[in-house]
A tleap script that builds the chain and sets N, CA, C and O, in Angstrom:
source leaprc.protein.ff14SB
mol = sequence {
  NMET THR MET ARG ARG ILE SER GLU PHE LEU
  ILE GLY LEU VAL PHE GLY VAL GLY LEU LEU
  LEU SER GLY MET THR ASP PRO GLY LYS VAL
  ILE GLY PHE LEU ASP ILE GLY GLY LEU TRP
  ASP PRO SER LEU ALA PHE VAL MET GLY GLY
  ALA VAL VAL ILE SER PHE PHE ALA PHE ARG
  ILE ALA ARG GLY TRP PRO ALA SER LEU TYR
  GLY ARG VAL ILE MET LEU THR ASP GLY LYS
  ALA ILE ASP LEU ARG LEU VAL LEU GLY SER
  ALA LEU PHE GLY ILE GLY TRP GLY LEU SER
  GLY PHE CYS PRO GLY PRO ALA LEU VAL SER
  LEU GLY ALA GLY GLU TRP LYS ALA PHE VAL
  PHE VAL ALA ALA MET GLY ILE GLY MET ALA
  LEU GLU ALA TYR LEU GLU ARG ARG SER GLN
  CTHR
}
set mol.1.N position { -6.446 21.013 18.319 }
set mol.1.CA position { -6.279 19.773 16.488 }
set mol.1.C position { -6.984 20.536 15.656 }
set mol.1.O position { -8.101 21.039 15.771 }
set mol.2.N position { -6.063 20.562 14.668 }
set mol.2.CA position { -6.506 21.817 13.090 }
set mol.2.C position { -7.437 20.769 12.781 }
set mol.2.O position { -7.967 19.763 13.252 }
set mol.3.N position { -7.367 21.615 11.593 }
set mol.3.CA position { -8.526 21.409 10.604 }
set mol.3.C position { -8.129 20.138 9.897 }
set mol.3.O position { -8.864 19.271 9.426 }
set mol.4.N position { -7.300 20.182 9.913 }
set mol.4.CA position { -6.024 19.518 8.578 }
set mol.4.C position { -5.810 17.763 9.270 }
set mol.4.O position { -5.901 16.661 8.731 }
set mol.5.N position { -5.504 18.183 10.649 }
set mol.5.CA position { -5.494 16.677 11.707 }
set mol.5.C position { -6.804 16.224 11.204 }
set mol.5.O position { -6.685 15.034 10.913 }
set mol.6.N position { -7.563 16.489 11.057 }
set mol.6.CA position { -9.169 16.053 11.442 }
set mol.6.C position { -9.020 15.253 10.036 }
set mol.6.O position { -9.005 14.033 9.876 }
set mol.7.N position { -8.939 16.028 9.302 }
set mol.7.CA position { -9.819 16.049 7.606 }
set mol.7.C position { -8.327 14.624 7.381 }
set mol.7.O position { -8.488 13.822 6.461 }
set mol.8.N position { -7.345 14.527 8.062 }
set mol.8.CA position { -6.079 13.491 7.420 }
set mol.8.C position { -6.630 12.174 8.162 }
set mol.8.O position { -6.453 11.060 7.668 }
set mol.9.N position { -7.368 12.387 9.485 }
set mol.9.CA position { -8.091 10.722 10.107 }
set mol.9.C position { -9.101 10.701 9.533 }
set mol.9.O position { -9.315 9.493 9.443 }
set mol.10.N position { -10.002 11.261 9.006 }
set mol.10.CA position { -10.684 10.792 8.676 }
set mol.10.C position { -11.049 10.437 7.574 }
set mol.10.O position { -12.212 10.068 7.406 }
set mol.11.N position { -10.140 10.462 6.552 }
set mol.11.CA position { -9.781 10.291 5.447 }
set mol.11.C position { -9.132 8.868 5.719 }
set mol.11.O position { -9.502 7.889 5.071 }
set mol.12.N position { -8.387 8.806 6.463 }
set mol.12.CA position { -7.581 7.812 7.313 }
set mol.12.C position { -8.837 6.408 7.580 }
set mol.12.O position { -9.081 5.302 7.098 }
set mol.13.N position { -9.199 7.031 8.312 }
set mol.13.CA position { -10.555 5.976 8.957 }
set mol.13.C position { -11.547 5.271 7.765 }
set mol.13.O position { -11.997 4.126 7.716 }
set mol.14.N position { -11.706 6.427 6.814 }
set mol.14.CA position { -12.256 6.133 5.282 }
set mol.14.C position { -11.436 4.698 4.956 }
set mol.14.O position { -11.822 3.551 5.181 }
set mol.15.N position { -10.461 5.047 4.487 }
set mol.15.CA position { -9.408 4.056 3.928 }
set mol.15.C position { -9.527 2.990 4.799 }
set mol.15.O position { -10.198 2.056 4.360 }
set mol.16.N position { -9.102 2.872 5.825 }
set mol.16.CA position { -9.419 1.727 6.565 }
set mol.16.C position { -10.515 0.781 6.966 }
set mol.16.O position { -10.379 -0.411 7.242 }
set mol.17.N position { -11.882 1.657 6.954 }
set mol.17.CA position { -13.105 0.682 6.906 }
set mol.17.C position { -12.956 0.006 5.549 }
set mol.17.O position { -13.127 -1.195 5.338 }
set mol.18.N position { -12.572 1.047 4.548 }
set mol.18.CA position { -12.591 0.286 2.531 }
set mol.18.C position { -12.254 -0.995 3.051 }
set mol.18.O position { -13.027 -1.944 3.188 }
set mol.19.N position { -10.733 -0.941 3.402 }
set mol.19.CA position { -9.727 -2.244 3.364 }
set mol.19.C position { -10.516 -3.167 4.369 }
set mol.19.O position { -10.616 -4.321 3.952 }
set mol.20.N position { -11.123 -2.922 5.645 }
set mol.20.CA position { -12.175 -3.923 5.817 }
set mol.20.C position { -13.405 -4.387 5.435 }
set mol.20.O position { -13.840 -5.406 5.972 }
set mol.21.N position { -13.932 -3.911 4.740 }
set mol.21.CA position { -15.189 -4.134 3.877 }
set mol.21.C position { -14.803 -4.993 2.404 }
set mol.21.O position { -15.415 -5.890 1.825 }
set mol.22.N position { -13.995 -4.557 2.204 }
set mol.22.CA position { -13.600 -5.150 0.793 }
set mol.22.C position { -12.266 -6.039 1.041 }
set mol.22.O position { -11.284 -5.950 0.306 }
set mol.23.N position { -12.334 -6.824 2.053 }
set mol.23.CA position { -11.450 -7.898 3.014 }
set mol.23.C position { -9.944 -8.177 2.208 }
set mol.23.O position { -9.421 -9.210 1.790 }
set mol.24.N position { -9.511 -6.709 2.206 }
set mol.24.CA position { -8.202 -6.543 2.289 }
set mol.24.C position { -7.633 -6.559 3.413 }
set mol.24.O position { -6.554 -5.973 3.500 }
set mol.25.N position { -7.993 -6.991 4.173 }
set mol.25.CA position { -7.280 -7.374 5.445 }
set mol.25.C position { -7.380 -8.694 5.806 }
set mol.25.O position { -6.804 -8.918 6.871 }
set mol.26.N position { -7.865 -9.577 5.342 }
set mol.26.CA position { -7.801 -11.086 5.430 }
set mol.26.C position { -7.036 -11.494 4.634 }
set mol.26.O position { -7.329 -11.489 3.439 }
set mol.27.N position { -5.820 -11.966 5.097 }
set mol.27.CA position { -4.734 -12.597 4.555 }
set mol.27.C position { -5.369 -14.020 4.062 }
set mol.27.O position { -4.503 -14.614 3.419 }
set mol.28.N position { -6.397 -14.659 4.129 }
set mol.28.CA position { -6.554 -16.021 3.318 }
set mol.28.C position { -7.590 -15.294 2.180 }
set mol.28.O position { -7.557 -16.056 1.214 }
set mol.29.N position { -8.553 -14.083 1.848 }
set mol.29.CA position { -8.973 -13.644 0.864 }
set mol.29.C position { -7.699 -13.341 -0.144 }
set mol.29.O position { -7.688 -13.890 -1.246 }
set mol.30.N position { -6.660 -12.485 0.237 }
set mol.30.CA position { -5.261 -12.454 -0.740 }
set mol.30.C position { -4.558 -13.740 -1.052 }
set mol.30.O position { -4.075 -13.833 -2.180 }
set mol.31.N position { -4.407 -14.911 -0.085 }
set mol.31.CA position { -3.699 -16.145 -1.032 }
set mol.31.C position { -5.052 -16.401 -1.655 }
set mol.31.O position { -4.606 -16.497 -2.799 }
set mol.32.N position { -6.247 -16.574 -1.803 }
set mol.32.CA position { -7.140 -16.978 -2.559 }
set mol.32.C position { -7.043 -16.342 -3.898 }
set mol.32.O position { -7.210 -16.934 -4.964 }
set mol.33.N position { -6.700 -14.823 -3.717 }
set mol.33.CA position { -6.602 -14.224 -4.865 }
set mol.33.C position { -5.276 -15.168 -5.845 }
set mol.33.O position { -5.161 -15.853 -6.861 }
set mol.34.N position { -4.626 -14.725 -4.926 }
set mol.34.CA position { -2.942 -15.208 -5.475 }
set mol.34.C position { -3.220 -17.273 -6.057 }
set mol.34.O position { -2.750 -17.819 -7.056 }
set mol.35.N position { -3.836 -17.697 -5.308 }
set mol.35.CA position { -4.120 -19.189 -5.948 }
set mol.35.C position { -4.763 -19.171 -6.659 }
set mol.35.O position { -5.919 -19.355 -6.279 }
set mol.36.N position { -4.527 -18.908 -8.446 }
set mol.36.CA position { -5.287 -19.193 -9.603 }
set mol.36.C position { -5.258 -20.574 -9.977 }
set mol.36.O position { -5.880 -20.854 -11.001 }
set mol.37.N position { -4.428 -21.879 -9.121 }
set mol.37.CA position { -4.083 -23.007 -9.899 }
set mol.37.C position { -5.204 -23.769 -9.094 }
set mol.37.O position { -5.782 -24.753 -9.555 }
set mol.38.N position { -5.502 -23.148 -7.662 }
set mol.38.CA position { -6.238 -24.010 -6.767 }
set mol.38.C position { -8.025 -23.270 -6.481 }
set mol.38.O position { -8.788 -23.267 -7.446 }
set mol.39.N position { -8.431 -22.790 -5.335 }
set mol.39.CA position { -9.774 -22.521 -4.944 }
set mol.39.C position { -9.531 -20.714 -5.155 }
set mol.39.O position { -9.375 -20.021 -4.150 }
set mol.40.N position { -9.522 -19.966 -6.828 }
set mol.40.CA position { -8.896 -19.072 -7.336 }
set mol.40.C position { -10.326 -17.792 -6.854 }
set mol.40.O position { -11.343 -17.644 -7.533 }
set mol.41.N position { -10.075 -17.175 -5.808 }
set mol.41.CA position { -11.457 -15.683 -5.541 }
set mol.41.C position { -10.841 -14.734 -6.435 }
set mol.41.O position { -9.653 -14.412 -6.466 }
set mol.42.N position { -11.954 -14.254 -7.281 }
set mol.42.CA position { -11.635 -13.201 -8.177 }
set mol.42.C position { -11.878 -11.963 -7.467 }
set mol.42.O position { -11.655 -10.853 -7.949 }
set mol.43.N position { -12.412 -12.212 -6.136 }
set mol.43.CA position { -13.039 -11.088 -5.999 }
set mol.43.C position { -12.022 -9.363 -5.513 }
set mol.43.O position { -12.345 -8.175 -5.509 }
set mol.44.N position { -10.861 -10.051 -5.201 }
set mol.44.CA position { -9.996 -8.773 -4.878 }
set mol.44.C position { -9.388 -8.167 -6.363 }
set mol.44.O position { -8.475 -7.341 -6.359 }
set mol.45.N position { -9.833 -8.535 -7.283 }
set mol.45.CA position { -9.500 -8.399 -8.686 }
set mol.45.C position { -10.511 -6.544 -8.786 }
set mol.45.O position { -10.060 -5.433 -9.064 }
set mol.46.N position { -11.910 -6.975 -8.426 }
set mol.46.CA position { -12.335 -5.896 -8.035 }
set mol.46.C position { -12.428 -5.012 -7.195 }
set mol.46.O position { -12.832 -3.857 -7.336 }
set mol.47.N position { -12.061 -5.523 -6.312 }
set mol.47.CA position { -11.380 -4.014 -4.957 }
set mol.47.C position { -10.303 -3.391 -6.118 }
set mol.47.O position { -10.553 -2.209 -6.356 }
set mol.48.N position { -9.156 -3.939 -6.891 }
set mol.48.CA position { -8.232 -3.918 -7.156 }
set mol.48.C position { -8.707 -2.835 -8.154 }
set mol.48.O position { -8.503 -1.640 -7.937 }
set mol.49.N position { -9.219 -3.200 -9.032 }
set mol.49.CA position { -9.625 -2.432 -10.094 }
set mol.49.C position { -10.469 -1.450 -9.946 }
set mol.49.O position { -10.641 -0.581 -10.801 }
set mol.50.N position { -10.986 -1.499 -8.992 }
set mol.50.CA position { -12.389 0.106 -8.513 }
set mol.50.C position { -10.791 1.332 -8.334 }
set mol.50.O position { -10.539 2.421 -8.849 }
set mol.51.N position { -9.927 0.324 -7.221 }
set mol.51.CA position { -8.909 1.346 -6.904 }
set mol.51.C position { -8.078 1.888 -8.283 }
set mol.51.O position { -8.038 3.099 -8.502 }
set mol.52.N position { -7.460 0.987 -9.143 }
set mol.52.CA position { -6.825 1.524 -10.292 }
set mol.52.C position { -7.917 2.166 -10.849 }
set mol.52.O position { -7.383 3.272 -10.935 }
set mol.53.N position { -9.400 2.398 -11.444 }
set mol.53.CA position { -9.608 3.448 -12.266 }
set mol.53.C position { -9.778 4.866 -11.502 }
set mol.53.O position { -9.485 5.969 -11.964 }
set mol.54.N position { -10.331 4.576 -10.193 }
set mol.54.CA position { -10.413 6.182 -9.330 }
set mol.54.C position { -9.065 6.608 -9.263 }
set mol.54.O position { -9.041 7.819 -9.046 }
set mol.55.N position { -7.651 5.996 -9.381 }
set mol.55.CA position { -6.555 6.720 -8.933 }
set mol.55.C position { -6.028 7.103 -10.559 }
set mol.55.O position { -5.161 7.975 -10.627 }
set mol.56.N position { -6.410 6.623 -11.577 }
set mol.56.CA position { -6.071 6.684 -12.780 }
set mol.56.C position { -6.918 8.401 -12.975 }
set mol.56.O position { -6.264 9.261 -13.565 }
set mol.57.N position { -8.424 8.790 -12.420 }
set mol.57.CA position { -8.721 10.077 -12.831 }
set mol.57.C position { -8.309 10.989 -11.433 }
set mol.57.O position { -8.466 12.209 -11.380 }
set mol.58.N position { -7.898 10.377 -10.606 }
set mol.58.CA position { -7.835 11.637 -9.360 }
set mol.58.C position { -5.892 11.959 -9.726 }
set mol.58.O position { -5.392 13.065 -9.523 }
set mol.59.N position { -5.235 10.982 -10.164 }
set mol.59.CA position { -4.032 11.507 -11.118 }
set mol.59.C position { -3.489 12.161 -12.021 }
set mol.59.O position { -2.423 12.772 -12.106 }
set mol.60.N position { -4.812 11.865 -13.077 }
set mol.60.CA position { -4.845 12.829 -14.024 }
set mol.60.C position { -5.471 14.247 -13.637 }
set mol.60.O position { -5.206 15.310 -14.198 }
set mol.61.N position { -6.274 14.075 -12.668 }
set mol.61.CA position { -6.715 15.647 -12.088 }
set mol.61.C position { -5.100 16.331 -11.254 }
set mol.61.O position { -4.602 17.448 -11.389 }
set mol.62.N position { -4.758 15.489 -10.649 }
set mol.62.CA position { -3.394 16.141 -9.653 }
set mol.62.C position { -2.367 16.562 -10.515 }
set mol.62.O position { -1.593 17.488 -10.272 }
set mol.63.N position { -2.377 15.720 -11.735 }
set mol.63.CA position { -0.799 16.440 -12.551 }
set mol.63.C position { -1.271 18.124 -13.078 }
set mol.63.O position { -0.453 18.874 -13.611 }
set mol.64.N position { -2.949 18.581 -12.771 }
set mol.64.CA position { -2.857 20.243 -13.637 }
set mol.64.C position { -2.836 20.954 -11.843 }
set mol.64.O position { -3.057 22.165 -11.870 }
set mol.65.N position { -2.675 20.548 -10.797 }
set mol.65.CA position { -2.424 21.231 -9.754 }
set mol.65.C position { -1.258 21.446 -9.259 }
set mol.65.O position { -0.361 20.625 -9.067 }
set mol.66.N position { -1.275 22.993 -8.967 }
set mol.66.CA position { 0.190 23.491 -8.822 }
set mol.66.C position { 0.627 23.070 -7.445 }
set mol.66.O position { 1.850 22.978 -7.339 }
set mol.67.N position { -0.133 22.765 -6.264 }
set mol.67.CA position { 0.051 21.785 -5.160 }
set mol.67.C position { -1.155 21.563 -4.555 }
set mol.67.O position { -2.225 21.678 -5.153 }
set mol.68.N position { -1.026 21.188 -3.165 }
set mol.68.CA position { -2.339 20.125 -2.633 }
set mol.68.C position { -2.776 20.648 -2.034 }
set mol.68.O position { -2.269 21.685 -1.608 }
set mol.69.N position { -4.417 20.058 -1.528 }
set mol.69.CA position { -5.065 20.928 -0.737 }
set mol.69.C position { -4.667 21.677 0.171 }
set mol.69.O position { -5.285 22.683 0.519 }
set mol.70.N position { -3.549 21.278 0.694 }
set mol.70.CA position { -2.711 21.663 2.078 }
set mol.70.C position { -1.748 22.163 1.832 }
set mol.70.O position { -0.888 22.162 2.712 }
set mol.71.N position { -1.351 23.043 0.078 }
set mol.71.CA position { -0.469 23.350 -0.157 }
set mol.71.C position { 1.065 23.429 -0.048 }
set mol.71.O position { 1.959 24.268 0.059 }
set mol.72.N position { 0.824 21.674 -0.161 }
set mol.72.CA position { 2.118 20.705 -0.050 }
set mol.72.C position { 2.239 20.736 -1.839 }
set mol.72.O position { 1.415 20.792 -2.752 }
set mol.73.N position { 3.772 20.664 -1.749 }
set mol.73.CA position { 3.735 20.248 -3.505 }
set mol.73.C position { 3.673 18.609 -3.542 }
set mol.73.O position { 3.894 17.818 -2.625 }
set mol.74.N position { 3.198 18.293 -5.275 }
set mol.74.CA position { 2.685 17.155 -5.515 }
set mol.74.C position { 3.622 16.433 -5.865 }
set mol.74.O position { 2.482 15.995 -5.707 }
set mol.75.N position { 4.709 15.664 -6.257 }
set mol.75.CA position { 5.617 15.213 -6.872 }
set mol.75.C position { 5.019 14.329 -7.219 }
set mol.75.O position { 4.810 13.542 -6.296 }
set mol.76.N position { 4.433 13.913 -8.541 }
set mol.76.CA position { 4.114 12.287 -9.156 }
set mol.76.C position { 5.672 12.281 -10.112 }
set mol.76.O position { 6.535 13.152 -10.227 }
set mol.77.N position { 5.555 10.870 -10.709 }
set mol.77.CA position { 7.148 10.472 -11.405 }
set mol.77.C position { 6.477 10.284 -12.535 }
set mol.77.O position { 5.336 9.854 -12.699 }
set mol.78.N position { 7.664 10.815 -13.675 }
set mol.78.CA position { 6.717 10.258 -15.024 }
set mol.78.C position { 6.783 8.851 -15.106 }
set mol.78.O position { 6.008 8.611 -16.031 }
set mol.79.N position { 7.233 7.772 -14.707 }
set mol.79.CA position { 6.520 6.803 -14.510 }
set mol.79.C position { 7.127 5.800 -15.485 }
set mol.79.O position { 6.497 4.748 -15.598 }
set mol.80.N position { 8.685 5.990 -16.502 }
set mol.80.CA position { 8.679 5.757 -17.325 }
set mol.80.C position { 10.222 5.251 -17.784 }
set mol.80.O position { 10.708 4.967 -18.878 }
set mol.81.N position { 10.919 5.285 -15.975 }
set mol.81.CA position { 11.770 4.186 -15.832 }
set mol.81.C position { 12.048 2.681 -14.908 }
set mol.81.O position { 11.845 2.332 -13.745 }
set mol.82.N position { 12.379 2.315 -15.619 }
set mol.82.CA position { 12.237 0.946 -15.082 }
set mol.82.C position { 13.686 0.515 -14.558 }
set mol.82.O position { 14.583 0.214 -15.345 }
set mol.83.N position { 13.835 0.507 -13.268 }
set mol.83.CA position { 15.561 -0.220 -13.579 }
set mol.83.C position { 15.402 -1.227 -12.976 }
set mol.83.O position { 14.379 -1.887 -13.158 }
set mol.84.N position { 16.498 -1.673 -11.974 }
set mol.84.CA position { 16.901 -2.755 -11.036 }
set mol.84.C position { 16.356 -2.537 -9.548 }
set mol.84.O position { 16.033 -3.456 -8.796 }
set mol.85.N position { 16.303 -1.123 -9.233 }
set mol.85.CA position { 15.787 -1.177 -7.436 }
set mol.85.C position { 14.281 -1.388 -8.038 }
set mol.85.O position { 13.618 -2.087 -7.272 }
set mol.86.N position { 13.609 -1.004 -9.123 }
set mol.86.CA position { 12.031 -1.101 -9.444 }
set mol.86.C position { 11.703 -2.751 -9.625 }
set mol.86.O position { 10.659 -3.377 -9.444 }
set mol.87.N position { 12.726 -3.080 -9.956 }
set mol.87.CA position { 12.232 -4.506 -10.086 }
set mol.87.C position { 12.077 -5.127 -9.167 }
set mol.87.O position { 10.950 -5.521 -8.867 }
set mol.88.N position { 13.278 -5.443 -8.350 }
set mol.88.CA position { 13.776 -6.373 -7.502 }
set mol.88.C position { 12.858 -5.484 -5.638 }
set mol.88.O position { 13.379 -5.753 -4.555 }
set mol.89.N position { 12.124 -4.941 -5.677 }
set mol.89.CA position { 11.683 -4.208 -4.790 }
set mol.89.C position { 10.353 -4.646 -5.286 }
set mol.89.O position { 9.650 -5.177 -4.427 }
set mol.90.N position { 9.866 -4.547 -6.440 }
set mol.90.CA position { 8.369 -4.625 -6.793 }
set mol.90.C position { 8.532 -6.483 -6.600 }
set mol.90.O position { 7.438 -6.891 -6.211 }
set mol.91.N position { 9.268 -7.346 -6.713 }
set mol.91.CA position { 9.505 -8.849 -6.491 }
set mol.91.C position { 9.584 -8.936 -5.465 }
set mol.91.O position { 9.100 -10.039 -5.208 }
set mol.92.N position { 10.055 -8.255 -4.138 }
set mol.92.CA position { 10.444 -8.477 -2.901 }
set mol.92.C position { 8.616 -7.862 -2.221 }
set mol.92.O position { 8.149 -8.199 -1.132 }
set mol.93.N position { 8.029 -7.074 -3.096 }
set mol.93.CA position { 6.487 -6.822 -2.213 }
set mol.93.C position { 6.089 -7.502 -2.646 }
set mol.93.O position { 5.252 -8.079 -1.952 }
set mol.94.N position { 6.286 -8.091 -4.168 }
set mol.94.CA position { 5.283 -9.659 -4.089 }
set mol.94.C position { 5.134 -10.684 -3.610 }
set mol.94.O position { 4.062 -11.276 -3.481 }
set mol.95.N position { 6.795 -11.240 -3.090 }
set mol.95.CA position { 6.762 -12.067 -2.746 }
set mol.95.C position { 5.615 -12.330 -1.186 }
set mol.95.O position { 4.647 -13.054 -0.957 }
set mol.96.N position { 6.578 -11.053 -0.209 }
set mol.96.CA position { 5.835 -10.731 1.101 }
set mol.96.C position { 4.580 -10.808 1.069 }
set mol.96.O position { 4.017 -11.547 1.876 }
set mol.97.N position { 3.757 -9.978 0.019 }
set mol.97.CA position { 2.103 -10.236 -0.356 }
set mol.97.C position { 1.911 -11.892 -0.088 }
set mol.97.O position { 1.380 -12.396 0.901 }
set mol.98.N position { 2.436 -12.528 -1.135 }
set mol.98.CA position { 2.463 -14.174 -1.452 }
set mol.98.C position { 1.742 -14.764 -0.161 }
set mol.98.O position { 0.607 -15.132 0.143 }
set mol.99.N position { 3.205 -14.645 0.542 }
set mol.99.CA position { 3.598 -15.397 1.760 }
set mol.99.C position { 2.619 -14.865 2.505 }
set mol.99.O position { 1.721 -15.649 2.811 }
set mol.100.N position { 2.510 -13.517 2.971 }
set mol.100.CA position { 1.901 -13.002 4.170 }
set mol.100.C position { 0.463 -13.349 4.396 }
set mol.100.O position { -0.069 -14.044 5.262 }
set mol.101.N position { -0.121 -12.540 3.175 }
set mol.101.CA position { -1.315 -12.319 2.926 }
set mol.101.C position { -2.003 -10.621 2.753 }
set mol.101.O position { -2.999 -9.994 2.392 }
set mol.102.N position { -0.473 -10.472 3.373 }
set mol.102.CA position { -0.523 -8.592 3.871 }
set mol.102.C position { 0.343 -7.803 2.669 }
set mol.102.O position { 1.280 -8.158 1.954 }
set mol.103.N position { -0.453 -6.515 2.800 }
set mol.103.CA position { 0.434 -6.033 1.934 }
set mol.103.C position { 0.527 -4.803 2.998 }
set mol.103.O position { -0.216 -5.025 3.953 }
set mol.104.N position { 1.413 -3.243 3.132 }
set mol.104.CA position { 1.086 -2.744 3.867 }
set mol.104.C position { -0.129 -1.709 4.968 }
set mol.104.O position { -0.481 -1.725 6.148 }
set mol.105.N position { -0.487 -0.755 3.524 }
set mol.105.CA position { -2.147 -0.562 4.316 }
set mol.105.C position { -2.844 -1.672 5.350 }
set mol.105.O position { -2.826 -1.464 6.563 }
set mol.106.N position { -3.289 -2.531 4.940 }
set mol.106.CA position { -3.962 -3.478 5.480 }
set mol.106.C position { -3.622 -4.505 6.791 }
set mol.106.O position { -4.244 -5.055 7.700 }
set mol.107.N position { -1.877 -4.378 6.163 }
set mol.107.CA position { -1.326 -4.865 7.817 }
set mol.107.C position { -1.308 -4.122 8.713 }
set mol.107.O position { -1.118 -4.463 9.880 }
set mol.108.N position { -1.555 -2.677 8.220 }
set mol.108.CA position { -1.524 -2.026 9.472 }
set mol.108.C position { -3.124 -1.822 9.979 }
set mol.108.O position { -3.686 -2.142 11.026 }
set mol.109.N position { -3.407 -1.416 9.245 }
set mol.109.CA position { -5.304 -1.806 10.033 }
set mol.109.C position { -5.571 -2.585 10.707 }
set mol.109.O position { -6.248 -2.367 11.711 }
set mol.110.N position { -4.898 -4.356 10.207 }
set mol.110.CA position { -5.215 -5.582 11.148 }
set mol.110.C position { -4.679 -5.620 12.116 }
set mol.110.O position { -5.134 -6.179 13.114 }
set mol.111.N position { -3.230 -4.848 12.040 }
set mol.111.CA position { -2.358 -4.808 13.504 }
set mol.111.C position { -3.261 -3.664 14.637 }
set mol.111.O position { -3.339 -3.882 15.846 }
set mol.112.N position { -3.768 -2.681 14.080 }
set mol.112.CA position { -4.857 -1.868 15.026 }
set mol.112.C position { -5.996 -2.721 15.469 }
set mol.112.O position { -6.562 -2.377 16.506 }
set mol.113.N position { -6.353 -3.616 14.937 }
set mol.113.CA position { -7.187 -4.632 15.119 }
set mol.113.C position { -6.696 -5.896 16.127 }
set mol.113.O position { -7.354 -6.835 16.576 }
set mol.114.N position { -5.492 -5.594 16.274 }
set mol.114.CA position { -4.734 -6.529 17.283 }
set mol.114.C position { -4.850 -7.816 16.535 }
set mol.114.O position { -5.204 -8.684 17.333 }
set mol.115.N position { -4.685 -8.338 15.226 }
set mol.115.CA position { -3.852 -9.416 14.581 }
set mol.115.C position { -2.475 -9.803 14.820 }
set mol.115.O position { -1.600 -9.081 14.341 }
set mol.116.N position { -2.103 -10.967 15.572 }
set mol.116.CA position { -0.583 -10.789 15.599 }
set mol.116.C position { 0.143 -11.353 14.053 }
set mol.116.O position { 1.307 -11.036 13.808 }
set mol.117.N position { -0.360 -11.885 13.435 }
set mol.117.CA position { 0.513 -12.007 12.306 }
set mol.117.C position { 0.562 -11.108 12.021 }
set mol.117.O position { 1.784 -10.971 11.968 }
set mol.118.N position { -0.069 -9.688 11.578 }
set mol.118.CA position { 0.286 -8.521 11.455 }
set mol.118.C position { 1.178 -7.991 11.942 }
set mol.118.O position { 1.940 -7.329 11.237 }
set mol.119.N position { 1.396 -8.125 13.480 }
set mol.119.CA position { 2.352 -7.522 14.351 }
set mol.119.C position { 3.605 -7.601 13.543 }
set mol.119.O position { 4.323 -6.644 13.253 }
set mol.120.N position { 3.853 -9.310 13.092 }
set mol.120.CA position { 5.092 -10.180 12.556 }
set mol.120.C position { 5.284 -9.173 11.418 }
set mol.120.O position { 6.167 -8.316 11.384 }
set mol.121.N position { 4.704 -9.304 10.849 }
set mol.121.CA position { 4.796 -8.530 9.316 }
set mol.121.C position { 5.117 -6.567 9.427 }
set mol.121.O position { 5.967 -5.855 8.892 }
set mol.122.N position { 4.043 -6.284 10.320 }
set mol.122.CA position { 4.612 -4.819 10.376 }
set mol.122.C position { 6.320 -4.596 11.201 }
set mol.122.O position { 7.159 -3.699 11.120 }
set mol.123.N position { 6.257 -5.994 12.031 }
set mol.123.CA position { 7.700 -5.500 12.356 }
set mol.123.C position { 9.087 -6.184 11.285 }
set mol.123.O position { 10.289 -6.014 11.492 }
set mol.124.N position { 8.650 -6.727 10.492 }
set mol.124.CA position { 10.051 -7.190 9.514 }
set mol.124.C position { 9.474 -5.828 8.481 }
set mol.124.O position { 10.172 -4.863 8.793 }
set mol.125.N position { 8.508 -5.434 7.428 }
set mol.125.CA position { 8.308 -4.456 7.052 }
set mol.125.C position { 9.370 -2.871 7.844 }
set mol.125.O position { 9.942 -1.971 7.229 }
set mol.126.N position { 9.293 -3.040 8.961 }
set mol.126.CA position { 9.939 -1.408 9.292 }
set mol.126.C position { 11.528 -2.294 9.607 }
set mol.126.O position { 12.400 -1.427 9.657 }
set mol.127.N position { 11.909 -3.162 9.743 }
set mol.127.CA position { 13.162 -3.696 9.703 }
set mol.127.C position { 13.751 -3.560 8.436 }
set mol.127.O position { 14.970 -3.407 8.358 }
set mol.128.N position { 12.922 -3.603 7.263 }
set mol.128.CA position { 13.157 -3.837 5.787 }
set mol.128.C position { 12.821 -2.023 5.293 }
set mol.128.O position { 12.751 -1.541 4.163 }
set mol.129.N position { 12.735 -1.650 6.058 }
set mol.129.CA position { 12.609 -0.015 5.680 }
set mol.129.C position { 13.512 0.776 6.441 }
set mol.129.O position { 13.985 1.796 5.939 }
set mol.130.N position { 13.757 0.479 7.414 }
set mol.130.CA position { 15.859 0.607 8.411 }
set mol.130.C position { 16.721 0.297 7.575 }
set mol.130.O position { 17.414 1.247 7.210 }
set mol.131.N position { 16.974 -0.787 7.076 }
set mol.131.CA position { 17.377 -1.228 6.104 }
set mol.131.C position { 17.640 -0.664 5.151 }
set mol.131.O position { 18.852 -0.505 5.004 }
set mol.132.N position { 16.718 -0.070 4.017 }
set mol.132.CA position { 16.769 0.287 3.186 }
set mol.132.C position { 17.270 1.497 3.263 }
set mol.132.O position { 18.055 1.964 2.438 }
set mol.133.N position { 16.860 2.057 4.223 }
set mol.133.CA position { 17.400 3.628 4.525 }
set mol.133.C position { 19.268 3.629 4.675 }
set mol.133.O position { 20.120 4.252 4.042 }
set mol.134.N position { 19.377 2.570 5.880 }
set mol.134.CA position { 20.871 2.344 6.255 }
set mol.134.C position { 21.738 2.367 4.951 }
set mol.134.O position { 22.710 3.122 4.963 }
set mol.135.N position { 21.442 1.461 3.583 }
set mol.135.CA position { 22.251 1.052 2.580 }
set mol.135.C position { 21.626 2.304 1.626 }
set mol.135.O position { 22.625 2.568 0.958 }
set mol.136.N position { 20.826 3.009 1.273 }
set mol.136.CA position { 20.286 4.495 0.504 }
set mol.136.C position { 21.379 5.424 1.369 }
set mol.136.O position { 21.951 6.258 0.667 }
set mol.137.N position { 21.755 5.412 2.770 }
set mol.137.CA position { 23.071 6.751 3.147 }
set mol.137.C position { 24.286 5.846 3.129 }
set mol.137.O position { 25.379 6.391 2.976 }
set mol.138.N position { 24.262 5.293 3.187 }
set mol.138.CA position { 25.570 4.237 2.903 }
set mol.138.C position { 26.450 4.442 1.567 }
set mol.138.O position { 27.669 4.585 1.477 }
set mol.139.N position { 25.335 4.410 0.422 }
set mol.139.CA position { 25.728 4.881 -0.851 }
set mol.139.C position { 25.992 5.624 -0.851 }
set mol.139.O position { 27.214 5.765 -0.900 }
set mol.140.N position { 25.204 6.734 -0.802 }
set mol.140.CA position { 25.770 8.191 -0.560 }
set mol.140.C position { 27.045 8.712 -0.623 }
set mol.140.O position { 27.494 9.548 -1.406 }
set mol.141.N position { 27.803 7.882 0.666 }
set mol.141.CA position { 28.814 8.485 0.977 }
set mol.141.C position { 30.130 7.902 0.513 }
set mol.141.O position { 31.188 8.464 0.795 }
savepdb mol mol.pdb
quit
């Protein structure tokens, strides 16, 4: 196993542990955050706010790099194009998150912990990804 694979594993492990400790893998916590008319739980806002602050600086730094630490090309968007695909994708993501309490990263962590609801979510996510890839290939021919 190369050092690169070991570091990828450790970074993923730290990310997964962070998701567990922050409560992001608990669908009830996520639903509580989204329930602004009921028993609203604002704690997830602090988790997301911390992630946004860290990402803001990380992306600013990465813009000045010609390549990643492993020599791969860094492809960052200019973030200015808001089109129908972006809006529909965001809406589908939000609907799925609100209905299930999962988003992709926490769902994979919960799947690894044996959560059956995460299995259903990840299966549906896989089907959606396969459908999107199929439709994308079909539109290019």
